C-alpha positions as CSV (number, residue, x, y, z in Angstrom):
1,M,19.5,20.6,15.7
2,D,20.6,22.6,12.6
3,W,19.1,22.3,9.1
4,E,21.9,19.9,8.0
5,D,21.1,17.6,10.9
6,A,17.4,17.8,10.2
7,S,17.9,16.9,6.6
8,R,20.0,13.8,7.5
9,F,17.3,12.8,10.1
10,F,14.5,13.1,7.5
11,D,16.5,11.3,4.8
12,S,17.4,8.4,7.0
13,Y,14.1,8.1,8.9
14,G,12.1,8.6,5.8
15,R,13.8,6.0,3.7
16,R,13.8,3.4,6.5
17,A,10.5,4.0,8.2
18,R,8.3,5.4,5.4
19,L,9.5,4.4,2.0
20,A,10.9,1.0,2.7
21,P,7.6,-0.5,4.0
22,L,5.8,0.7,1.0
23,L,8.4,-0.7,-1.4
24,I,8.3,-4.0,0.4
25,T,4.5,-4.1,0.2
26,F,4.6,-3.7,-3.6
27,L,7.7,-5.8,-4.2
28,P,5.6,-8.9,-5.0
29,L,4.1,-7.2,-8.1
30,G,7.6,-6.2,-9.2
31,L,8.8,-9.7,-8.8
32,A,5.8,-11.0,-10.8
33,T,6.6,-8.5,-13.6
34,L,10.2,-9.5,-13.6
35,A,9.3,-13.1,-13.8
36,L,6.8,-12.8,-16.6
37,F,8.5,-10.1,-18.6
38,P,12.2,-10.3,-18.0
39,E,12.9,-8.1,-21.0
40,S,10.4,-5.3,-20.2
41,P,10.3,-2.5,-22.8
42,L,12.3,0.6,-22.3
43,A,9.1,2.6,-22.2
44,V,7.9,0.9,-19.1
45,K,11.2,1.6,-17.3
46,T,11.1,5.2,-18.4
47,L,7.5,5.6,-17.2
48,W,8.4,4.2,-13.8
49,A,11.3,6.5,-13.5
50,M,9.1,9.5,-14.3
51,V,6.5,8.5,-11.8
52,M,9.1,8.1,-9.0
53,W,11.0,11.2,-9.6
54,C,8.1,13.5,-10.4
55,G,6.7,13.5,-6.9
56,G,6.0,9.8,-6.6
57,L,8.9,9.1,-4.2
58,G,7.8,11.7,-1.7
59,L,4.1,10.7,-2.1
60,S,5.1,7.1,-1.4
61,M,6.8,8.1,1.8
62,E,3.7,9.8,3.0
63,F,1.5,6.8,2.1
64,G,3.8,4.6,4.1
65,R,3.6,6.8,7.1
66,D,-0.2,7.3,7.0
67,A,-0.9,3.5,6.9
68,G,1.0,3.0,10.1
69,K,-0.4,6.0,11.9
70,R,-4.0,4.9,11.2
71,K,-3.4,1.7,13.2
72,E,-1.2,3.2,15.9
73,R,-4.0,4.0,18.2
74,S,-5.3,0.4,18.2
75,L,-1.8,-0.8,19.0
76,F,-1.5,1.5,22.0
77,E,-4.9,0.4,23.2
78,A,-4.0,-3.3,22.9
79,W,-0.7,-2.6,24.8
80,G,-2.4,-0.8,27.7
81,G,-1.3,2.7,26.7
82,I,1.5,4.6,24.9
83,P,4.8,2.8,25.8
84,T,6.5,6.1,26.9
85,T,3.5,6.9,29.1
86,R,3.4,3.5,30.6
87,L,7.0,3.7,31.7
88,L,6.2,6.7,33.8
89,R,3.1,5.2,35.5
90,H,3.4,4.0,39.1
91,R,0.9,1.1,38.4
92,D,3.0,-0.2,35.5
93,A,6.5,0.2,36.9
94,A,8.6,-2.9,37.1
95,N,11.2,-1.1,39.2
96,Q,9.7,1.4,41.7
97,V,13.1,2.7,42.8
98,L,14.1,3.6,39.2
99,L,10.7,5.1,38.6
100,E,11.0,7.4,41.6
101,R,14.5,8.4,40.5
102,R,13.2,9.4,37.1
103,H,10.2,11.2,38.6
104,R,12.5,13.2,40.8
105,R,14.6,14.2,37.7
106,L,11.5,15.2,35.8
107,R,10.5,17.5,38.7
108,E,13.9,19.1,38.4
109,L,13.6,19.5,34.6
110,L,10.0,20.6,34.8
111,P,9.5,22.5,38.1
112,D,6.2,24.0,37.0
113,E,4.7,20.5,36.2
114,H,3.4,18.5,39.1
115,I,4.4,14.8,38.8
116,P,1.6,12.7,40.2
117,T,2.1,10.6,43.3
118,R,1.0,6.9,43.3
119,Q,-2.3,7.9,45.1
120,E,-2.9,10.8,42.8
121,E,-2.4,8.6,39.8
122,L,-4.9,6.0,41.2
123,D,-7.4,8.8,41.9
124,D,-7.3,10.3,38.4
125,P,-5.4,8.1,36.0
126,D,-6.4,10.1,32.9
127,R,-5.0,13.3,34.4
128,A,-1.8,11.5,35.4
129,D,-1.4,10.2,31.8
130,Q,-1.8,13.8,30.5
131,V,1.0,14.9,32.8
132,Y,3.2,12.0,31.7
133,E,2.6,12.8,28.0
134,T,3.6,16.4,28.7
135,C,6.8,15.1,30.2
136,V,7.4,12.8,27.2
137,N,6.9,15.7,24.8
138,Y,9.5,17.6,26.7
139,L,12.0,14.8,26.6
140,R,11.3,14.2,22.9
141,E,12.1,17.9,22.1
142,Q,15.3,17.8,24.2
143,T,16.7,14.6,22.5
144,R,16.3,15.4,18.8
145,E,20.0,15.7,18.3
146,R,20.8,12.5,16.6
147,R,24.6,12.5,17.3
148,K,24.0,13.0,21.0
149,Y,21.2,10.5,21.3
150,P,21.9,7.9,18.6
151,L,20.1,5.0,20.4
152,I,16.8,7.0,20.6
153,F,16.9,7.7,16.9
154,Q,17.7,4.1,16.0
155,E,14.9,2.7,18.1
156,L,12.5,5.3,16.8
157,R,13.4,4.5,13.2
158,S,13.0,0.8,13.8
159,Y,9.6,1.3,15.4
160,G,8.4,3.5,12.5
161,F,9.5,0.9,10.0
162,R,7.7,-2.0,11.8
163,R,4.6,0.1,12.6
164,N,4.2,1.2,9.0
165,L,4.7,-2.4,7.7
166,W,2.0,-3.5,10.2
167,G,-0.3,-0.7,8.8
168,M,0.0,-2.2,5.3
169,R,-0.2,-5.8,6.4
170,V,-3.6,-6.5,4.6
171,L,-2.4,-4.9,1.4
172,G,0.9,-6.7,1.6
173,T,-0.7,-10.0,2.1
174,V,-3.1,-9.5,-0.9
175,L,-0.3,-8.3,-3.2
176,S,2.0,-11.1,-2.2
177,T,-0.8,-13.6,-3.0
178,V,-1.6,-11.9,-6.3
179,G,2.1,-11.8,-7.3
180,A,2.5,-15.5,-6.6
181,L,-0.6,-16.4,-8.5
182,L,0.4,-14.3,-11.5
183,I,3.7,-16.1,-11.7
184,L,2.0,-19.5,-11.4
185,L,-0.4,-18.4,-14.1
186,G,2.5,-17.4,-16.3
187,F,3.9,-20.9,-16.0
188,I,0.6,-22.4,-17.0
189,L,0.1,-20.0,-20.0
190,R,3.8,-19.6,-20.9
191,T,3.3,-20.9,-24.4
192,E,0.7,-18.2,-25.1
193,L,2.7,-15.3,-23.7
194,P,4.5,-12.9,-26.1
195,I,7.7,-13.3,-24.0
196,V,8.5,-16.8,-22.6
197,P,9.5,-16.4,-18.9
198,N,12.9,-17.6,-17.8
199,P,12.1,-20.7,-15.7
200,T,14.9,-20.2,-13.2
201,L,14.2,-16.5,-12.8
202,A,10.5,-17.1,-12.5
203,A,11.0,-19.8,-9.8
204,A,13.2,-17.4,-7.8
205,C,10.6,-14.6,-8.0
206,L,7.9,-17.1,-7.0
207,A,9.9,-18.1,-4.0
208,G,10.4,-14.5,-3.1
209,D,6.7,-13.8,-3.2
210,I,5.9,-16.9,-1.1
211,L,8.5,-15.8,1.5
212,L,7.0,-12.4,1.6
213,L,3.5,-13.8,2.1
214,A,4.8,-16.0,4.9
215,A,6.3,-12.9,6.6
216,W,3.1,-10.9,6.3
217,I,1.1,-13.7,7.8
218,F,3.4,-15.1,10.5
219,R,6.0,-12.5,11.3
220,I,4.5,-9.0,11.0
221,S,2.3,-8.7,14.1
222,P,1.6,-6.3,17.0
223,A,4.1,-8.2,19.1
224,W,6.7,-7.6,16.5
225,V,6.0,-3.9,16.4
226,R,6.0,-3.7,20.2
227,T,9.6,-4.7,20.6
228,P,11.2,-1.5,19.2
229,A,8.3,0.6,20.6
230,D,9.2,-0.5,24.1
231,A,12.9,-0.1,23.4
232,Y,12.4,3.4,22.1
233,A,10.3,4.3,25.2
234,E,13.0,3.0,27.5
235,Q,15.8,4.9,25.7
236,L,13.7,8.1,25.7
237,I,12.8,8.0,29.4
238,A,16.4,7.0,30.3
239,A,17.5,10.3,28.8
240,T,16.4,12.0,32.0
241,E,19.7,10.8,33.4
242,R,21.6,12.8,30.8
243,L,19.7,16.0,30.5
């Protein structure tokens, strides 16, 4: 993959999987600000632009990634292992014939790496997982070309987006609650505010915060994250057929 492709990969993945979750998390506060102060001073807009363009954008992307990575290990433990590793295990295989075919292909691609048999995996499952992870690392490096393996990239990006949202679930729930309460408080104290909120706009923003709160509580869950994780794993392991 050349530098141009790498740049496109980072831009697309970074925006979707790292930046978008962070912006969604803080969106309730933005909605509350818009509802309570629809005619915000130019100075506030200028300050926001300076923060975002003077490193804030890149920093936000890293925060979005870190939040998800911190919880990734607990997700894998709850799922019984890393999805890509699980797909190469004998004990987790739903289709033994397909598994043996992929193992044979991996032996051809990695002749110096001994792929465990079923008995060897049962005797030393930790060692077997280390071998499988080595195979996965090889496949990952061989499939980084986005144009040649678009489905792998798409599922990876979707998984990163959902994982990072899950990582910020607590913060997102709190901020959605705070945003909704601020708007409600604005309605109660509207006669005392320096700027009278627009009732229609405020109601729309309140609805947005409530919908976000409902999403954080009822939709964003480990099961929701697992769907693209398993899809990515399947696409990556299936790449053995094309290498």
